[in-house]
C-alpha positions as CSV (number, residue, x, y, z in Angstrom):
1,X,-24.9,-0.5,0.1
2,X,-26.2,2.7,2.0
3,X,-29.1,0.3,3.7
4,X,-26.3,-1.0,5.5
5,X,-25.8,-0.3,9.5
6,X,-22.5,-0.7,10.8
7,X,-23.9,-0.3,14.2
8,X,-26.6,-3.2,13.7
9,X,-26.4,-5.5,10.9
10,X,-25.0,-9.0,11.5
11,X,-20.9,-8.2,11.6
12,X,-20.2,-10.9,9.1
13,X,-22.3,-9.7,6.7
14,X,-21.2,-6.3,7.2
15,X,-17.4,-7.3,6.8
16,X,-17.6,-9.6,3.6
17,X,-19.7,-6.8,1.9
18,X,-17.1,-4.3,2.6
19,X,-14.4,-6.9,1.9
20,X,-14.0,-7.0,-2.1
21,X,-14.5,-3.6,-3.0
22,X,-12.1,-2.5,-0.1
23,X,-9.5,-4.9,-1.7
24,X,-10.3,-3.3,-5.1
25,X,-9.3,0.0,-3.6
26,X,-6.3,-1.0,-2.2
27,X,-5.1,-2.7,-5.3
28,X,-5.5,0.5,-7.4
29,X,-1.9,1.5,-7.4
30,X,-0.3,-2.1,-7.4
31,X,-2.1,-2.9,-10.4
32,X,-0.6,0.0,-12.1
33,X,2.6,-0.6,-11.1
34,X,2.0,-4.6,-11.9
35,X,0.6,-4.3,-15.3
36,X,3.9,-1.3,-15.8
37,X,6.1,-4.2,-15.1
38,X,4.6,-7.1,-17.0
39,X,4.6,-4.9,-20.0
40,X,7.8,-3.3,-19.6
41,X,9.2,-6.6,-18.6
42,X,7.9,-7.9,-22.2
43,X,8.6,-4.7,-24.2
44,X,11.8,-2.9,-22.9
45,X,13.3,-6.0,-21.0
46,X,15.4,-6.9,-17.6
47,X,16.7,-3.4,-17.7
48,X,13.3,-1.6,-18.0
49,X,12.1,-3.7,-14.7
50,X,15.6,-2.9,-12.9
51,X,14.7,1.2,-13.6
52,X,11.1,0.7,-12.6
53,X,12.3,-1.4,-9.6
54,X,14.5,1.6,-8.3
55,X,11.7,4.2,-9.1
56,X,9.1,2.3,-6.7
57,X,10.5,4.2,-3.8
58,X,8.6,7.1,-5.2
59,X,5.6,5.5,-5.8
60,X,5.5,4.5,-1.9
61,X,5.6,8.2,-0.8
62,X,2.7,9.2,-2.7
63,X,0.7,6.2,-1.6
64,X,1.9,6.9,2.1
65,X,0.8,10.4,1.9
66,X,-2.9,9.9,0.4
67,X,-3.4,7.1,2.4
68,X,-2.2,9.0,5.9
69,X,-4.8,11.8,5.5
70,X,-7.5,9.1,3.9
71,X,-7.3,6.9,6.2
72,X,-6.2,9.1,9.3
73,X,-9.3,11.2,8.2
74,X,-11.8,8.4,7.4
75,X,-11.1,6.9,10.9
76,X,-11.9,9.8,12.6
77,X,-15.0,10.4,10.3
78,X,-16.5,6.9,10.9
79,X,-15.5,7.4,14.8
80,X,-17.7,10.8,15.0
81,X,-20.5,9.2,12.6
82,X,-20.5,6.5,15.0
83,X,-20.9,9.3,18.0
84,X,-23.6,11.2,15.7
85,X,-21.7,14.1,14.9
86,X,-22.1,14.7,11.2
87,X,-20.4,18.4,11.5
88,X,-17.2,17.6,13.3
89,X,-17.0,14.4,10.8
90,X,-17.4,17.1,7.9
91,X,-14.7,19.5,9.6
92,X,-12.6,16.2,9.7
93,X,-12.6,15.8,6.1
94,X,-12.1,19.5,5.0
95,X,-9.2,19.5,7.3
96,X,-7.6,16.2,5.7
97,X,-8.4,17.5,2.2
98,X,-6.6,20.7,2.7
99,X,-3.6,19.1,4.7
100,X,-3.2,16.5,1.4
101,X,-3.3,19.4,-1.0
102,X,-0.8,21.3,0.6
103,X,1.7,18.3,1.5
104,X,1.1,17.2,-2.0
105,X,2.3,20.5,-3.6
106,X,5.1,20.4,-1.6
107,X,6.3,16.8,-2.6
108,X,5.6,17.6,-6.5
109,X,7.7,20.7,-6.5
110,X,10.6,19.0,-4.5
111,X,10.5,15.6,-6.8
112,X,10.8,17.7,-10.0
113,X,13.5,19.5,-8.8
114,X,15.7,16.6,-7.5
115,X,14.6,13.8,-9.7
116,X,17.9,13.1,-11.1
117,X,20.0,13.8,-7.8
118,X,17.2,11.1,-6.1
119,X,17.4,8.9,-8.9
120,X,21.1,8.1,-8.2
121,X,20.5,8.5,-4.5
122,X,18.1,5.6,-4.8
123,X,20.7,3.2,-6.6
124,X,20.5,4.5,-10.3
125,X,23.8,4.0,-12.3
126,X,25.2,5.1,-15.9
127,X,23.3,2.0,-16.6
128,X,19.6,2.5,-15.8
129,X,19.8,6.3,-15.0
130,X,18.1,7.0,-18.7
131,X,15.6,4.3,-18.4
132,X,15.0,5.8,-14.7
133,X,14.4,9.3,-15.7
134,X,12.1,8.4,-18.9
135,X,9.6,6.8,-16.9
136,X,10.0,9.0,-13.9
137,X,9.8,12.6,-15.6
138,X,6.4,11.9,-16.5
139,X,5.3,10.3,-13.2
140,X,6.8,13.1,-11.3
141,X,4.6,15.5,-13.1
142,X,1.3,14.1,-12.0
143,X,2.2,13.1,-8.6
144,X,-1.2,14.9,-7.4
145,X,-3.0,12.6,-9.3
146,X,-1.3,9.4,-7.6
147,X,-2.1,11.3,-4.2
148,X,-5.7,12.1,-4.8
149,X,-6.6,8.6,-5.7
150,X,-5.2,7.0,-2.6
151,X,-6.9,9.7,-0.8
152,X,-10.5,9.8,-1.9
153,X,-10.6,5.8,-2.1
154,X,-10.5,5.2,1.7
155,X,-12.7,8.7,2.6
156,X,-15.5,7.1,-0.2
157,X,-15.3,4.0,1.5
158,X,-15.8,5.4,5.0
159,X,-19.1,7.3,3.4
160,X,-20.1,3.8,2.8
161,X,-19.9,3.8,-0.9
162,X,-17.2,1.0,-1.4
163,X,-18.5,-0.3,-4.4
164,X,-17.9,3.2,-6.0
165,X,-14.5,2.8,-4.6
166,X,-14.2,-0.3,-6.4
167,X,-15.5,0.6,-9.7
168,X,-13.3,3.6,-9.9
169,X,-10.2,0.9,-9.4
170,X,-11.7,-1.1,-12.0
171,X,-12.0,1.6,-14.5
172,X,-9.0,2.7,-13.9
173,X,-6.8,0.0,-13.8
174,X,-8.8,-1.5,-17.2
175,X,-7.8,1.7,-19.0
176,X,-4.5,1.7,-17.9
177,X,-3.8,-1.9,-18.7
178,X,-5.2,-1.0,-22.6
179,X,-3.2,1.9,-22.8
180,X,0.0,0.6,-21.7
181,X,-0.2,-2.2,-24.4
182,X,-0.9,0.6,-27.1
183,X,1.7,2.9,-26.2
184,X,4.6,0.5,-25.3
185,X,3.8,-2.2,-28.3
186,X,2.3,-0.6,-31.4
187,X,3.6,2.9,-30.5
188,X,6.9,1.8,-29.2
189,X,7.0,4.4,-26.7
190,X,9.1,2.5,-24.2
191,X,9.0,3.6,-20.5
192,X,7.4,6.9,-21.6
193,X,4.7,5.1,-22.9
194,X,4.0,3.1,-19.4
195,X,4.3,5.8,-17.3
196,X,1.9,7.9,-19.4
197,X,-0.5,5.3,-19.2
198,X,-0.1,4.9,-15.5
199,X,-0.9,8.4,-15.1
200,X,-4.2,8.4,-17.4
201,X,-5.6,5.3,-15.2
202,X,-4.7,6.8,-11.8
203,X,-6.3,10.3,-13.0
204,X,-9.5,8.4,-14.3
205,X,-9.4,6.8,-11.0
206,X,-9.9,10.0,-9.0
207,X,-12.4,11.7,-11.2
208,X,-14.8,8.1,-10.7
209,X,-14.3,8.7,-7.2
210,X,-15.4,12.2,-7.0
211,X,-18.7,11.6,-8.8
212,X,-19.3,10.3,-5.3
213,X,-19.8,13.9,-4.2
214,X,-22.2,14.9,-6.9
215,X,-25.1,13.9,-4.8
216,X,-26.8,16.2,-2.8
217,X,-26.7,13.9,0.3
218,X,-23.1,13.6,-0.2
219,X,-21.9,16.6,-0.6
220,X,-19.4,18.7,1.7
221,X,-19.0,22.4,1.6
222,X,-15.3,23.0,1.5
223,X,-14.5,25.8,3.8
224,X,-11.2,27.2,5.3
225,X,-13.3,27.8,8.2
226,X,-13.3,24.5,8.8
227,X,-10.0,23.5,8.4
228,X,-8.4,23.0,12.2
229,X,-4.4,22.4,12.6
230,X,-5.4,20.4,15.6
231,X,-7.4,18.3,13.6
232,X,-4.8,18.3,10.8
233,X,-2.4,16.8,13.8
234,X,-5.0,14.4,14.9
235,X,-5.4,12.9,11.2
236,X,-1.6,12.6,10.7
237,X,-1.2,11.0,14.4
238,X,-4.2,8.7,13.3
239,X,-3.0,7.5,9.9
240,X,0.8,8.3,10.5
241,X,1.7,4.5,10.8
242,X,-0.2,3.7,7.3
243,X,2.3,6.3,6.0
244,X,5.1,4.6,7.7
245,X,4.2,1.2,6.5
246,X,4.2,2.6,3.0
247,X,7.5,4.4,3.1
248,X,8.8,1.6,4.8
249,X,8.2,-0.5,2.1
250,X,10.0,2.0,-0.3
251,X,12.8,2.2,2.0
252,X,13.1,-1.7,2.2
253,X,13.0,-1.6,-1.5
254,X,15.5,1.1,-1.3
255,X,18.2,-0.3,0.8
256,X,17.5,-3.8,-0.9
257,X,18.9,-2.3,-4.4
258,X,22.2,-1.2,-2.5
259,X,23.0,-4.2,-1.0
260,X,21.9,-6.3,-4.1
261,X,24.1,-4.6,-6.5
262,X,26.9,-4.5,-3.8
263,X,26.7,-8.6,-3.0
264,X,24.8,-10.3,-6.1
265,X,25.3,-7.7,-8.8
266,X,22.2,-6.3,-11.7
267,X,20.7,-10.1,-11.9
268,X,20.0,-9.7,-8.4
269,X,18.0,-6.4,-9.4
270,X,15.9,-8.4,-11.6
271,X,15.0,-10.9,-9.3
272,X,14.1,-8.4,-6.4
273,X,12.3,-6.2,-9.1
274,X,10.2,-9.1,-9.7
275,X,9.6,-10.0,-5.9
276,X,8.8,-6.0,-5.3
277,X,6.1,-6.7,-7.4
278,X,4.8,-9.5,-5.9
279,X,5.1,-8.1,-2.6
280,X,3.1,-5.1,-3.7
281,X,0.5,-7.4,-4.9
282,X,0.4,-9.1,-1.6
283,X,0.3,-6.0,0.7
284,X,-2.4,-4.5,-1.2
285,X,-4.4,-7.7,-0.5
286,X,-3.6,-7.8,3.2
287,X,-4.2,-4.3,3.4
288,X,-7.7,-4.8,1.7
289,X,-9.0,-7.1,4.3
290,X,-7.5,-4.5,7.2
291,X,-9.2,-1.5,5.5
292,X,-12.2,-3.5,5.0
293,X,-12.7,-4.0,9.1
294,X,-11.6,-0.1,9.7
295,X,-14.8,1.7,9.0
296,X,-16.4,-1.2,11.0
297,X,-14.5,-1.3,13.9
298,X,-14.1,2.3,13.8
299,X,-17.8,3.3,13.7
300,X,-18.4,0.9,16.7
301,X,-15.6,1.6,18.5
302,X,-16.9,5.5,18.4
303,X,-20.4,3.9,19.7
304,X,-18.8,1.6,22.5
305,X,-19.7,-1.7,20.6
306,X,-16.9,-3.7,21.7
307,X,-18.1,-7.0,21.4
308,X,-19.0,-6.0,17.7
309,X,-15.6,-4.6,17.2
310,X,-14.1,-8.2,18.6
311,X,-16.0,-10.1,16.0
312,X,-15.1,-8.2,13.0
313,X,-11.4,-8.2,13.7
314,X,-11.9,-12.2,14.2
315,X,-13.1,-12.2,10.8
316,X,-10.5,-9.9,9.4
317,X,-8.0,-12.3,10.8
318,X,-9.5,-15.6,9.4
319,X,-10.0,-13.9,5.9
320,X,-6.2,-12.7,5.7
321,X,-5.0,-15.7,7.1
322,X,-6.5,-17.6,4.5
323,X,-5.2,-15.0,1.6
324,X,-1.6,-15.4,2.5
325,X,-1.6,-18.9,2.8
326,X,-3.4,-19.3,-0.8
327,X,-0.6,-16.4,-2.4
328,X,2.4,-18.6,-1.0
329,X,1.2,-21.9,-2.2
330,X,0.7,-20.4,-5.6
331,X,4.2,-18.6,-5.4
332,X,6.0,-21.8,-4.2
333,X,4.5,-24.7,-6.7
334,X,4.7,-21.8,-9.6
335,X,7.7,-19.9,-9.3
336,X,9.3,-20.3,-12.2
337,X,5.7,-19.7,-14.2
338,X,5.6,-16.2,-11.8
339,X,9.5,-15.2,-13.1
340,X,8.7,-15.8,-16.3
341,X,5.6,-13.8,-16.6
342,X,7.4,-10.5,-15.5
343,X,10.6,-10.7,-18.0
344,X,12.0,-13.3,-20.7
345,X,14.4,-14.9,-18.2
346,X,17.6,-16.9,-18.9
347,X,18.9,-19.6,-17.2
348,X,20.8,-17.6,-14.6
349,X,17.8,-15.1,-13.7
350,X,15.5,-18.9,-13.2
351,X,18.7,-20.4,-11.1
352,X,18.8,-17.6,-8.7
353,X,14.8,-16.4,-8.7
354,X,13.2,-19.8,-7.6
355,X,15.2,-20.0,-4.2
356,X,14.8,-16.3,-3.8
357,X,11.2,-15.8,-4.5
358,X,10.1,-18.6,-2.4
359,X,12.3,-17.7,0.8
360,X,11.5,-13.9,0.4
361,X,7.5,-14.5,0.0
362,X,7.3,-16.9,2.7
363,X,6.7,-13.4,4.7
364,X,2.8,-13.6,3.1
365,X,1.8,-16.4,5.8
366,X,2.8,-13.6,8.8
367,X,2.9,-10.0,7.2
368,X,-0.7,-10.3,6.7
369,X,-1.4,-10.7,10.5
370,X,0.9,-7.9,11.3
371,X,-0.8,-5.4,9.2
372,X,-4.1,-6.3,10.2
373,X,-3.2,-5.8,14.1
374,X,-1.3,-2.5,13.1
375,X,-4.7,-1.4,11.6
376,X,-6.7,-2.4,14.5
377,X,-4.5,-0.4,16.7
378,X,-5.0,2.7,14.5
379,X,-8.7,2.0,13.9
380,X,-9.6,1.9,17.9
381,X,-7.1,5.2,18.7
382,X,-4.3,3.3,19.7
383,X,-1.9,5.4,17.6
384,X,1.5,4.4,20.0
385,X,1.3,1.1,19.5
386,X,0.4,1.4,15.7
387,X,3.6,3.8,15.0
388,X,5.8,1.7,17.0
389,X,5.1,-1.7,15.2
390,X,5.5,0.6,11.8
391,X,8.8,2.1,12.8
392,X,10.3,-1.4,14.5
393,X,9.1,-3.2,11.5
394,X,9.7,-1.0,8.6
395,X,12.8,0.7,9.6
396,X,14.9,-0.4,12.3
397,X,14.9,-4.4,12.1
398,X,15.5,-3.8,8.0
399,X,18.4,-1.7,8.8
400,X,20.1,-3.6,11.1
401,X,19.7,-7.1,9.0
402,X,20.1,-6.0,5.8
403,X,23.5,-4.2,6.7
404,X,24.8,-7.1,9.1
405,X,23.3,-10.5,7.9
406,X,25.1,-10.4,4.2
407,X,28.6,-9.6,6.1
408,X,28.3,-13.0,8.5
409,X,26.1,-15.5,5.9
410,X,26.5,-13.7,2.4
411,X,24.3,-12.1,-0.5
412,X,21.8,-15.1,-0.3
413,X,20.8,-14.1,3.2
414,X,19.2,-10.7,1.9
415,X,16.3,-12.9,0.8
416,X,15.8,-14.1,4.3
417,X,15.6,-10.4,5.7
418,X,11.8,-9.9,5.8
419,X,10.3,-13.2,6.7
420,X,12.8,-12.9,9.9
421,X,11.7,-9.2,10.2
422,X,7.8,-10.1,10.3
423,X,8.7,-13.3,12.9
424,X,10.2,-10.9,15.3
425,X,7.7,-8.2,14.9
426,X,4.6,-10.7,15.7
427,X,6.5,-12.1,18.4
428,X,7.1,-8.4,19.8
429,X,3.1,-7.4,19.1
430,X,2.3,-10.7,21.3
431,X,4.7,-9.7,24.0
432,X,3.0,-5.7,23.9
433,X,-0.4,-7.2,24.3
434,X,0.2,-10.0,27.2
435,X,2.2,-7.0,29.1
436,X,-0.2,-4.4,28.4
437,X,-3.5,-6.7,29.1
438,X,-4.7,-6.0,25.7
439,X,-6.5,-9.2,24.8
440,X,-6.3,-9.4,21.4
441,X,-5.2,-12.5,20.5
442,X,-7.1,-14.3,22.8
443,X,-10.6,-13.1,21.8
444,X,-10.0,-13.7,18.2
445,X,-8.4,-17.3,18.6
446,X,-9.8,-19.4,15.7
């Protein structure tokens, strides 16, 4: 893999060589959550899925912190590598590493101190709080582990070791699956067992990623002298839209939990728990495509190879549209089977779940495009439109629609909100590119 030249080798070859390792890397947390959901659904029951879904916003924050520094730092490292400035690239790594440590410690302390209050705030009630706390206490003690895996994975990938990033996920996820089954079923440890398996799997992923820096040519000397507050600001600015997208997905889960409880009830939370896990997997795949293109686009952008940038974007667009279409087709045809995979579903869950899952996950056909274009803006240094898209798509539209639509159309309209949000976002991006004379969509027409 190290023999590939991002500036000279065939664009298609380079992109698809990065694709599978990149997707495996972005699947890291979604695999852990998905396995937990499957095991908890079968071993604990529907109540366990409800409790896990209430805790999911925590994961999105941990992921967001790691990815903000990992992707933000990775993009800037790639741009400097494209220019040929290795010393500055190493300085960006040092700044990103120190920044993520400081913020990770702060979040770990705050979460552990206020865990129960936060759980109630996110929608826990007397029926679910015990299960939420069982799972949450174990996870919150190891927050740095989850942040580290999401930070190191894009850094290692940008350092031209995507295969190692992929292997770290496969090893960690494989261990998580084995331990999940052992802890929850034979050992009967319930929610605590599922959480412990997730922690061990994530820790293993981080340790495997760290082996990248053992080789002499990959070593980076950690030094506080190399840390620059200005660089940390640039890293946060560059990776900010990724953080916002991750936190926005957690925010969507939170606000949906509140509104679903209000308009539909506990069965709605179980159905939404299934949908949330499907969305997490879908977003991981879409982010994997976007992040496969990211180091190639950023490096070539730094070297002013604009034609290569556009070709890579075209291949990424074709790939993400294909993946989104396949995912939605599978979910649409096998909706009942998908529901029953997660939980021992009764007739009420099936009756509510089939139209809800199909309606909500139709967003897969547009969400993928929005994620890729947002990542593109980020990769070429256009942080403002990238952050603006994340804010509008993740927060503003969801707040407006989730609070207003059920009042007009009833509780079942909640399943329509995300597809509507994605459509409006895509139309906004098209309008922005035309107004700003950014000919992205014209150049990648397929």
